C-alpha positions, -999 to 999 in steps of 0.1 A, spaced: -459 -348 -190 -495 -358 -192 -518 -366 -162 -517 -404 -169 -479 -404 -172 -479 -386 -137 -501 -411 -120 -484 -440 -139 -452 -425 -120 -469 -428 -86 -478 -458 -61 -511 -468 -49 -513 -444 -25 -507 -415 -49 -467 -409 -33 -440 -409 -57 -424 -441 -63 -390 -439 -52 -371 -464 -73 -375 -488 -100 -363 -523 -106 -335 -521 -133 -330 -552 -153 -293 -558 -165 -285 -576 -194 -259 -606 -197 -224 -586 -202 -237 -552 -186 -224 -558 -156 -188 -550 -145 -177 -588 -137 -193 -601 -171 -181 -565 -193 -145 -576 -178 -146 -610 -187 -154 -602 -222 -125 -576 -224 -105 -602 -217 -117 -628 -238 -115 -600 -267 -81 -592 -261 -67 -630 -257 -82 -633 -288 -64 -599 -304 -30 -618 -290 -35 -652 -308 -44 -637 -335 -12 -616 -339 13 -642 -325 -7 -676 -315 -6 -691 -280 26 -695 -271 41 -663 -273 13 -646 -253 12 -639 -220 -8 -628 -192 8 -593 -192 4 -590 -226 -35 -598 -222 -37 -573 -196 -22 -547 -221 -47 -553 -249 -76 -555 -227 -68 -523 -205 -64 -536 -168 -43 -545 -148 -23 -579 -141 -41 -580 -106 -73 -580 -126 -68 -608 -147 -59 -625 -119 -89 -616 -96 -112 -628 -125 -94 -658 -143 -79 -670 -109 -64 -697 -126 -39 -674 -147 -36 -681 -184 -50 -720 -189 -84 -704 -173 -83 -674 -199 -78 -698 -227 -108 -723 -216 -128 -689 -213 -120 -680 -248 -127 -712 -262 -161 -719 -238 -170 -681 -253 -165 -685 -287 -181 -717 -287 -215 -699 -277 -206 -671 -295 -210 -696 -329 -239 -716 -312 -256 -679 -308 -258 -673 -346 -261 -708 -354 -296 -706 -334 -303 -677 -359 -301 -687 -388 -315 -725 -388 -340 -709 -368 -354 -691 -395 -351 -725 -421 -380 -734 -435 -369 -771 -450 -349 -796 -439 -324 -790 -464 -332 -752 -451 -320 -763 -416 -285 -782 -434 -272 -753 -454 -275 -722 -438 -258 -746 -406 -230 -753 -424 -232 -720 -444 -229 -703 -408 -202 -726 -393 -179 -722 -421 -181 -688 -425 -174 -677 -385 -146 -706 -386 -133 -693 -417 -134 -658 -412 -123 -665 -370 -82 -647 -373 -73 -665 -343 -84 -696 -354 -63 -694 -389 -31 -683 -371 -31 -718 -348 -39 -738 -376 -12 -720 -396 15 -717 -372 6 -741 -341 -14 -766 -354 -7 -789 -323 -27 -762 -304 -59 -769 -323 -53 -805 -338 -59 -826 -307 -94 -811 -300 -103 -825 -338 -92 -857 -331 -104 -890 -310 -121 -887 -279 -123 -852 -278 -136 -846 -314 -159 -869 -303 -172 -845 -276 -179 -817 -303 -196 -841 -319 -221 -850 -295 -222 -814 -282 -231 -801 -316 -252 -831 -322 -276 -818 -288 -272 -782 -304 -289 -793 -337 -318 -815 -324 -342 -795 -315 -337 -776 -349 -341 -809 -371 -367 -821 -342 -395 -804 -370 -383 -837 -397 -360 -864 -376 -364 -877 -342 -343 -870 -316 -317 -897 -328 -317 -890 -360 -314 -853 -361 -281 -858 -335 -265 -878 -363 -276 -861 -390 -257 -827 -370 -230 -854 -364 -220 -861 -403 -229 -824 -412 -202 -810 -387 -173 -839 -396 -182 -828 -433 -175 -792 -424 -147 -797 -402 -131 -813 -433 -136 -788 -457 -121 -763 -435 -91 -787 -432 -86 -796 -472 -113 -777 -492 -122 -792 -522 -110 -772 -553 -143 -753 -563 -164 -757 -534 -163 -728 -513 -188 -735 -476 -193 -706 -470 -208 -701 -502 -243 -712 -501 -250 -722 -538 -222 -747 -535 -233 -758 -504 -269 -765 -514 -259 -785 -543 -230 -800 -521 -261 -814 -495 -285 -819 -524 -263 -843 -540 -246 -858 -510 -262 -848 -475 -292 -846 -477 -298 -882 -490 -281 -897 -464 -300 -878 -440 -332 -887 -456 -317 -925 -451 -325 -920 -411 -359 -916 -412 -383 -939 -396 -411 -918 -389 -411 -881 -390 -432 -854 -406 -436 -848 -439 -406 -831 -457 -420 -804 -483 -392 -802 -512 -370 -770 -512 -368 -746 -541 -344 -759 -570 -311 -747 -574 -301 -718 -596 -267 -729 -603 -261 -765 -627 -226 -766 -619 -220 -800 -600 -205 -801 -567 -168 -821 -557 -175 -847 -535 -148 -846 -503 -130 -880 -499 -148 -875 -462 -183 -879 -480 -174 -912 -500 -195 -937 -488 -205 -921 -459 -238 -925 -453 -247 -920 -415 
């Protein structure tokens, strides 16, 4: 060890430093690690057999914990665990969206990247796919009426900072709401020849149907620089949910 390194390990009185402060990141402590393992174990169970057949005992076995550990972590039992699963998966989705939307250069890119990432992650979510196929009653109530309104409000609040370079906060929230509605509509009833997880398909859809509606919202915003052209000239069918749906 060099003299400089040795000195850096000593205090002002030349005495060795006894201890250093250790920074624990989220998920590093026992409690949060246990919570994440339980959430992921629950997702595995839901992917195989759905919500109705998934029990606390099965979640405990999947996570490698005792039943007592699950109840210490989630005193509310299965309902509390499911609620934690939803919160965790939403946080994971928003985290991935923040990365791709934060890298966008144009308004169009923000919309496209957000829709593609959301469609990809939701489309590849095995637990969600199982529930939609075998227990739709578990999911569908969250996509209608007041619960859907809450989803749209949360999505709008999340997206506003990313759209804020070109749109006012109110405009950004409304634009995000429309984009979320389109993603949900396509996932529930895919349009032939259009895959929202495919950036080319989504860019054509956004340029033809979404962006004109978003631009119509603008009152006073920053100038919008035109994005590069789409490399594909194929047309994209308009979903029923977008017919006349200018926000």
